[in-house]
N, C-alpha and C positions, 0 to 999 in steps of 0.2 A: 811852735809848729815842729812836731817831731818828725823823724825820718819816716815813721809809719804814717805820716800825714797822707800820703798818696798810695796807700795799699788798701786792700779790702774791697768791699762792694760799694761803698759810698762814693758819690761823685767828688771830684776835687774841690768843688765849691763847699760842699758839706764838710769835708775833712778839714779844710782851712778854717771854716767857721767853728768847728768843734775845738780845734787846737787853740784858736784865738780866745775862745770862751774860757778854756782852761787857764790861759795866761791872764785872765782878768777883764777881758773886753765884754761889754754887755752883749747879749745875744743878737739884738737887732743890728748893731754895728758890725758884729762879727760876721753875720750873714751877708751884709753889704760888702765888706772887704773880701770875703771868700768868693762871692759872685764876681766882683770886679776883677780880682787878681786872676781867677780862673779864665776869665774872658780875654785877658790881656797878655797872659804868659803861657808858654808851652808847659807840658807836663814835666819836661826836663828842667826848665827854669824853676818851676814850683818845687820840684824835688831838691834842687840845689839850694833854694831859699830855705826850705824846711831843714835840711841838714845843717846849714850854716847857723840858723836860729837855734837849733838844738845845741850845737857846739858852743855858741855864744853864751847860752844859759848855764852850761855845765859849771863854769867857774864863778857864777854870780852868787852873791849872798842871799838873794831871793829868786831862785830859778823858776818859781811859779808865776812870776810877774814879768811881762815884757812891755816896755813902753813903746810909743810910736817912734821915739828917737832911737831906741835900741833896734827896732825893725829896720829903720832907714839905714843905720850904721851897718847892719848885716847885709842889706841889699847892695850898698855901695862897695863893700868888700868883695863881692862876687865878680867884679870887673866886667859885668855884662850890662851895658848902659840901659837896656830895656827894663831890667829888674828894678832899679831905683826909680825910674820914671813911672813904672806901673805901681809901685808901693806909694810913691808920693801922690799919684793921681787917685788911688783908692782912698788915701787919707783925706784928700780934699773932698772927693765925691761922697764919702761916707761920714764926714763931719768929725774926724778925729782931731784932737788938739794935742799939741806937744805936751809931753809930760805923762801921758798915760794912755795905753791902748785899752 
């Protein structure tokens, strides 16, 4: 999820879905996660998550791939308890398994 995740004309749900698809998540699950996160987090929380995910990926050997564990680690680092709860909930509701988004 890039900083540009929440800019432009697309809805937050679509932008999240597009970013997650670029990170390797299949389209159906990406749509589910995008919809779920956008209904449980504010625009500000989504932007913070997007910026943190982008920064997290910068130093990775494979920045084009983001695992479910990576996303959860990023969410916890934000120090906003609502964010990791929403990420974990989306993971459960959308059928993500540990090891790969």
